[in-house]
C-alpha positions, 0 to 999 in steps of 0.5 A, spaced: 500 500 500 502 507 501 507 508 506 509 515 508 515 517 512 517 524 515 524 526 517 525 532 521 518 533 524 521 534 530 526 540 528 520 543 525 516 542 531 521 546 535 521 552 530 514 552 531 514 552 539 520 558 538 516 562 534 509 561 538 514 563 544 516 569 540 509 571 539 507 570 546 512 575 548 509 580 545 504 581 551 510 584 555 514 587 550 508 591 547 506 595 554 514 596 555 514 599 548 508 604 549 512 606 556 519 607 552 515 611 547 512 615 552 518 616 556 523 617 550 519 620 545 513 624 549 518 626 554 513 624 560 516 623 567 510 619 569 507 616 564 500 614 565 498 607 563 493 602 564 495 595 563 489 590 563 490 582 563 484 578 562 483 571 559 490 571 556 489 578 552 493 584 554 491 591 553 495 597 554 492 604 554 495 611 556 491 617 557 493 624 554 490 631 556 490 637 552 492 641 558 491 638 565 489 632 569 484 636 573 477 637 570 474 644 569 470 643 575 476 641 579 480 647 576 474 652 578 474 649 585 481 650 586 481 657 583 475 659 588 479 656 594 485 661 593 484 667 597 487 674 595 490 678 601 491 686 601 486 691 598 482 689 591 485 693 585 480 695 580 482 695 573 478 699 567 473 695 563 476 691 557 483 693 560 489 688 562 491 681 559 486 677 555 485 670 557 489 665 552 484 661 548 484 654 547 489 651 542 487 648 536 493 644 535 491 636 536 493 633 543 497 628 540 502 630 534 502 626 528 510 626 528 509 622 535 504 618 533 508 616 527 514 614 532 510 610 536 507 606 529 514 605 527 516 602 534 510 597 534 511 595 526 519 594 528 517 590 534 512 586 530 517 584 524 522 582 529 517 577 532 514 575 526 520 572 523 521 565 523 527 562 527 
C-alpha cells in the first residue's frame, strides 16, 4: 500500500514552539514599548498607563490631556479656594491681559504618533520572523 515517512518533524516542531514563544512575548514587550515611547519620545516623567490582563489578552492604554489632569470643575474649585490678601485693585473695563484661548493644535502630534507606529511595526517584524 502507501507508506509515508517524515524526517525532521521534530526540528520543525521546535521552530514552531520558538516562534509561538516569540509571539507570546509580545504581551510584555508591547506595554514596555508604549512606556519607552512615552518616556523617550513624549518626554513624560510619569507616564500614565493602564495595563489590563484578562483571559490571556493584554491591553495597554495611556491617557493624554490637552492641558491638565484636573477637570474644569476641579480647576474652578481650586481657583475659588485661593484667597487674595491686601486691598482689591480695580482695573478699567476691557483693560489688562486677555485670557489665552484654547489651542487648536491636536493633543497628540502626528510626528509622535508616527514614532510610536514605527516602534510597534519594528517590534512586530522582529517577532514575526521565523527562527
